[in-house]
N, C-alpha and C positions, 0 to 999 in steps of 0.2 A: 504494500500500500504506500502511495506517495505520502511524503511528510505533510503536504498541505491538506490532504484528505484526512489524515490522522488528526491533525490540529483542528480541522473543522468539526469532526465528530466529537472531540473532547470539549470544544467550546460550546457545542449544542447541548452537551450533557451538563453544562453549568460550571465547567472548570474556568479558573481565572487565567488571564494572560501571563501573570507573573509566575503562576505554578508551572505553566507549560515551558516557560523560558528556563526555570530552575530544573526542569526535567531534561533539558538539553536540546529542545527544539530551537532552531534559529530564530532570533528576534524579528528579523525581517519577514519571515513566513508567518509568524504568529500575528504580527501587526497587520499584514495584508489581508489574511483570512478574517481577522476580527473586524476590519473595516467593511469587507464584503458582507458579512453577516449583519452588521448594523444597517447597511443600505437596504438589504432584503427586508429587514424588520420595518424600516421606515416606509418602504413601498407597500408592504402588507397593511400597515396601519392606515395609510391613505385610502386603500381600497375598502377596508372595513368601514372607515368613516363615511365614505361616499355611499356604500351600500346601506348603512344605517339611515343616512339622510334621505335616500330615495324611498326606503320603507316607510319612514315617518311621513313623507309627502303623500305616499299612496294611502296611508291610513287617515290622513287629514282630509282627503278628498271626499266630498259628500257621496254617500252610497247610491244616490238616485231617488226617484220618487217612491212612495210607499207601495204602489202597485208593482213596480219592478222588483222591489225587495221581497214582496209576498210571493211573486212568481218564482224567483230564485230559491226561496225557502221551500216552496212546494216541490221543486225539482230535487233539491237536496234530500228532503224527507222521503220522496219516492225512491230515490236511489238507495237510501238506507234501508227502506222496507224490502227492496229487491235483494239487497245483499243478505239481509236476515233470512229471507225465504230460500235463497240459494244455499246458505249455510245449513239451514234445517234440512233441505233436500239432500245435501251431501252426507249429513249425519244419518239420515234415514236410509239412504242407499248403502252406506257402510254396514248398518245393522242388518239390512235385508241380505246383503252378500254373505254375512256370517251365518245367518239362519239357513240360507240356501246351501252353503257348504256343509253345514251340520246335517241337514236333511238328506243331502245326496250321500254322505258317508253312512248314515244310519240306514237309509233305504238300500244301499248296496249290500251292507252286512245282512240285513233281513232277507234280501232276495237270495243270498247264497245259502242261508240256513233254513229258509221256509219250506215246509213239507208240501206246500201247494204249488211250488214253482218247479216245473219240469219242462225240459227242452226249450227253455226261454219263455214259456207261457205261464200265466197265472191260472190255476184251475180251481181257485176258491169260488169264483163266480162264473156262471155260464149265461150268456145273453142269447135270446132267440133271434134278434135282429141287430144289425150293425148300428142302426140309428139309436138303439137303446143305450149304447155305450157313451158315457160322458167324456167329453173332450178333456185331454190333459192327463188322464190316468194311464194312457199307454196306446200303443198301436193295435187296432183291431185285427184279429186274425181268425179266419174261419177254420175250425178244427174238422178235418174230414169233409164229408159231403154236406149238403144243405140242411140235413136233419140233425147234425151234430152240434149246432149252435156256434156261438162266437166266444172267443177268449181274447185276452190282451197280452201284449208284451209290456209288462208293467214298467212305468217310469220309476226312478229312485224316489221321487216325492210321493207317489202312490204307495210304494212299499213302506216308506217312513211313517205314513199316517195309518197304515193297516194295523188293526188290533188282533188279527187272527193268530199270530205266534203267541201273543200274551194270553189269549183265550185258551189256546191249546195247552199252554203251560199250567194255567189255573185248573183246567179240567184234569190234567195229570196229577196235580197235587191233591185235588179233591178225591180222586180215585184211590190214591195211596192212603189218605187219611180215613177213607171209608172202611178200609180193611184193618184199621187199628181199633180195638175195642175200647181203648182209653181215650180216643179222640173226643174232645169236648166234654169229658166227664166232669171236669172241674166246675163247669157252668151248669151241670145237670144234677150233680149229686147232692142229696140232702140226707143227713144222718137221721135214721128213725129213732135213735136213742135221745140225742141232745138237740136235734133240729139244726145243727150246724150245716152251712151250705158252702161247698167248695173246698173244705179243709180236708184234703186227702193226701196220702203219701204211700209210696210203695217201698218195700225193703229191697236194698241192693247190697251186693257183696263185692269187695275188692279182691280180685283174683290173685293179686300179688301177695297180700298179707293175710287175707282171709277175714278181715274185719267187716262186719255188717253194719249198715246204717240205713236211715230212711231218707228218701228224696221226694219232695212234694211241696205242698202249700200248708203252712202252719199259721194258726192265729197269733196275733201279737200278744205278748204277755202283759 
């Protein structure tokens, strides 16, 4: 780096001329660069002063008749309302895109695990005519001849809203519980001796140590 550039940087950082001379920089270079910086500051100060005066002149200028001011204010207010609506629309679109992505992912997963989905078609429902199929749930496909009815190639959104897998899961749980003689007994049992309701327990045994205990519902002491 040239000595003059080095001196200029140090002076801009707030160093004094005397310090730079003591550091070993030539006095002539320090003096010359210092004068150049003073000139730049003077020119900049003049420009700032002129700009301030011009701004004050513009502010002191009468804004115009009241009708013109009202028209300008209405335009500004209309622009502000438009910007607010655009911001709300962008936020809504962002939320919709998140919902669409989640529905597509859920629908794809359900489509892969659904027992009613075979060979790319949904066999949960069968329509007699093509015009009975609601738009948006999938592409209508006629299965076999004219007497076999219509099915759809389901869209991910249709599968995401479908409750058939959940209903099948609930039916399976109900079937398993129906084979358990103790299912729901807590809410049905009433002791014929004391009249207590739901206070039942069964004896269980630890296979490791052989200790027996009771497991169930006990009244508060």
